[in-house]
C-alpha positions in Angstrom: 58.2 -1.9 70.4 56.0 1.2 70.3 57.3 1.9 66.8 56.5 -1.6 65.6 53.0 -1.5 67.1 52.4 1.8 65.4 53.6 0.4 62.1 51.2 -2.6 62.4 48.3 -0.2 63.2 49.2 2.0 60.3 49.4 -1.0 58.0 46.0 -2.3 59.1 44.5 1.2 58.6 45.9 1.4 55.1 44.6 -2.1 54.3 41.2 -1.1 55.5 40.9 2.0 53.4 43.2 1.4 50.4 42.4 -2.2 49.5 38.7 -1.4 48.5 40.0 1.5 46.4 42.6 -0.8 44.8 39.9 -3.3 44.1 37.7 -0.7 42.5 40.7 0.3 40.3 41.1 -3.2 39.1 39.6 -3.9 35.7 36.3 -5.8 35.8 37.0 -9.2 34.4 33.3 -10.2 34.0 31.8 -9.3 30.6 28.2 -8.7 29.8 27.0 -11.4 27.4 24.5 -9.9 24.8 22.0 -12.4 23.4 21.7 -11.9 19.6 18.3 -10.8 18.5 16.0 -13.4 17.0 15.7 -13.3 13.2 13.7 -15.1 10.5 14.7 -16.3 7.0 12.5 -17.8 4.2 13.0 -19.7 1.0 10.4 -20.3 -1.7 9.8 -23.7 -3.2 10.0 -21.9 -6.6 10.7 -18.4 -7.6 8.6 -18.6 -10.8 5.1 -19.9 -11.5 3.9 -20.4 -15.1 0.2 -20.0 -15.7 -1.5 -21.9 -18.6 -5.1 -21.8 -19.9 -6.0 -24.7 -17.6 -4.6 -23.2 -14.4 -7.2 -23.6 -11.7 -5.2 -22.3 -8.7 -2.4 -23.8 -6.6 -0.7 -23.8 -3.3 2.7 -22.1 -2.8 4.9 -23.6 -0.2 7.4 -21.4 1.7 10.0 -22.9 4.0 11.6 -20.8 6.8 13.9 -20.9 9.8 14.2 -18.9 13.0 17.7 -17.9 14.2 19.0 -17.1 17.7 15.8 -18.3 19.4 15.2 -18.7 23.1 14.8 -22.5 23.7 12.4 -21.9 26.6 10.1 -19.7 24.6 10.2 -22.1 21.7 9.3 -25.0 23.9 6.4 -23.0 25.3 5.2 -22.4 21.7 5.3 -18.6 22.1 6.9 -17.9 18.8 4.5 -17.1 16.0 5.0 -16.5 12.2 2.8 -14.6 9.8 3.5 -15.1 6.1 2.0 -12.9 3.4 2.2 -13.1 -0.4 1.3 -9.7 -1.8 0.6 -9.2 -5.5 1.8 -6.2 -7.7 0.2 -2.8 -7.0 -2.6 -1.9 -9.4 -5.4 0.6 -9.8 -8.8 -0.7 -8.8 -12.1 0.8 -9.7 -15.2 0.3 -7.5 -18.6 1.0 -9.0 -22.0 1.5 -7.4 -25.1 0.4 -9.3 -28.5 2.1 -8.8 -31.8 1.5 -10.4 -32.6 4.2 -13.0 -35.8 4.0 -15.1 -36.2 0.3 -14.3 -32.6 -0.5 -15.2 -29.5 -1.1 -13.1 -26.8 1.4 -14.1 -23.4 2.5 -12.7 -24.2 5.8 -11.1 -21.0 6.3 -9.0 -17.5 5.0 -9.1 -14.2 5.7 -7.4 -10.6 4.6 -8.1 -8.0 3.3 -5.6 -4.3 3.4 -6.4 -1.5 1.1 -5.4 -4.0 -1.7 -4.4 -2.4 -5.2 -4.1 -3.8 -7.2 -6.9 -3.8 -10.2 -4.6 -3.1 -10.8 -0.9 -2.7 -14.2 0.6 -1.9 -14.6 4.3 -1.1 -17.6 6.5 -0.5 -17.7 10.3 0.5 -20.2 12.9 -2.6 -19.5 14.9 -5.7 -17.3 14.7 -4.5 -13.7 14.2 -6.2 -12.5 17.4 -4.1 -15.0 19.4 -0.8 -13.7 18.0 -1.0 -10.0 18.5 -3.4 -7.2 19.3 -5.5 -5.5 16.6 -3.5 -2.3 17.3 -0.3 -4.0 16.3 -1.8 -5.2 13.0 -3.1 -1.7 12.3 0.3 -0.1 12.9 2.0 -2.7 10.6 -0.8 -2.6 8.0 -0.9 -6.4 8.3 -4.0 -8.4 7.4 -6.7 -8.0 4.8 -8.7 -5.5 6.9 -5.6 -3.4 7.5 -4.5 -3.0 3.9 -4.2 0.7 3.2 -6.5 1.5 0.3 -5.7 5.0 -1.0 -8.4 6.7 -3.0 -7.4 8.6 -6.2 -9.7 11.4 -4.9 -8.5 12.6 -1.5 -11.6 14.7 -1.0 -13.9 11.7 -0.5 -16.0 12.1 2.6 -15.4 9.4 5.3 -18.7 7.7 4.9 -18.4 7.2 1.1 -14.7 6.1 1.5 -15.7 3.5 4.1 -18.4 2.1 1.9 -16.3 1.8 -1.2 -13.2 0.4 0.6 -15.4 -2.3 2.2 -16.9 -3.1 -1.2 -13.4 -3.4 -2.7 -12.3 -5.8 0.1 -15.5 -7.9 -0.3 -15.0 -8.1 -4.1 -11.4 -9.3 -3.7 -12.5 -11.9 -1.2 -15.3 -13.2 -3.4 -12.8 -13.5 -6.3 -10.4 -15.5 -4.1 -7.7 -12.8 -4.4 -7.8 -11.8 -0.7 -7.4 -15.0 1.4 -6.4 -15.6 5.0 -5.5 -19.1 6.5 -5.3 -19.5 10.2 -3.0 -22.5 10.8 -1.5 -22.2 7.3 2.0 -21.9 9.0 3.2 -25.0 10.8 6.4 -25.5 12.8 8.4 -28.6 11.7 10.8 -28.2 14.6 11.6 -25.5 17.2 13.1 -23.3 14.6 11.9 -24.6 11.2 8.5 -23.9 9.7 6.5 -24.4 6.5 3.7 -22.0 5.1 1.1 -22.9 2.5 -0.3 -20.0 0.6 -3.2 -20.0 -1.8 -2.9 -18.9 -5.4 -6.3 -18.1 -6.9 -7.1 -19.2 -10.5 -7.3 -15.5 -11.5 -4.0 -14.6 -9.7 -2.4 -11.7 -11.6 0.9 -11.9 -13.4 3.8 -9.9 -12.3 6.3 -9.8 -9.4 4.7 -10.9 -6.1 6.5 -10.3 -2.7 6.5 -12.9 0.0 7.0 -11.5 3.5 7.4 -13.3 6.8 6.9 -11.7 10.2 8.2 -13.1 13.5 6.3 -12.5 16.8 7.6 -13.4 20.2 4.9 -13.5 22.9 2.8 -11.1 21.0 5.6 -8.6 20.2 6.9 -8.1 16.7 10.5 -9.1 16.4 11.5 -8.9 12.7 10.7 -9.7 9.1 12.2 -10.8 5.9 11.0 -11.0 2.2 11.6 -12.7 -1.1 10.2 -12.2 -4.6 8.0 -14.5 -6.7 7.4 -14.0 -10.4 4.1 -15.2 -11.9 3.9 -15.3 -15.7 1.8 -16.8 -18.5 3.2 -19.6 -20.5 2.7 -20.9 -24.1 0.1 -19.3 -26.4 -1.3 -17.3 -23.4 2.1 -15.6 -22.9 2.3 -14.7 -26.6 -1.2 -13.2 -26.6 -0.6 -11.4 -23.3 2.6 -9.9 -24.6 1.0 -8.9 -27.9 -1.9 -7.2 -26.1 0.5 -5.2 -23.9 3.4 -4.4 -26.3 1.5 -4.0 -29.6 -1.9 -3.0 -28.5 -2.9 -1.3 -31.9 -2.1 -4.4 -34.0 -3.7 -6.6 -31.4 -6.9 -4.6 -31.5 -7.0 -4.6 -35.3 -6.4 -8.4 -35.4 -9.2 -8.9 -32.9 -11.6 -6.9 -35.0 -10.6 -8.7 -38.2 -11.0 -12.0 -36.4 -14.4 -11.1 -35.2 -15.5 -10.0 -38.7 -14.1 -13.2 -40.3 -15.8 -15.4 -37.7 -19.1 -13.7 -38.3 -18.8 -14.0 -42.0 -17.8 -17.7 -41.8 -20.8 -18.4 -39.5 -23.1 -16.7 -42.0 -21.8 -18.8 -44.9 -21.9 -22.1 -42.9 -25.4 -21.7 -41.4 -27.2 -19.8 -44.2 -30.3 -21.4 -45.6 -30.6 -21.8 -49.4 
């Protein structure tokens, strides 16, 4: 009897100390479920725009979709999208006029390299309601945050600030730098549409459309697609001739001007 009691006590003691250890040694059957990160995709209504002589500007429609979204955040309207159409990089020259001897003359000029020839932006809401100015500066997102690199790196800060501001103002006045708050609209919780403005003087070349996804003010991801803008018809022929055969194009332009002047003299001369 004593031996049987001792066996029960030993069995209880072993159960008290060994069962937890055995339980710890058992593989954990619960698995951590990782929620996929949200992403964004876009598709252009067309990947090529042809410009003719009567082109007066147009709207480009971009459709997009969000993937792996949080339904609760979507219902609260806390997803935001910023879409940008950025033109090909060009060299831009800014000139300052001053009055010299009663005449306005260019007295100072500076060049900027790799400047987007055009920049059209559309957002779901006002930019300040989507993210902080610091976020936009870090991402170089927005007209005021485009990095304008001068060809002369020795420019003093005051002169650089004045000429970069003048360049942005000129691009805005020409309709090449445009921002539309509310230009992006959600069609459903994960589908959206963006309308971007193409100015009448939009440059030809390859433009890049970029879409940025924000979640509660935090940047999540981006995607991009290319758009080719080219001239069509006679404009395309003249444009190609001016670029590819500049010498012959120049000679033809001079001869045409001479012939036009001579013809005008013959037609309108008085006997």
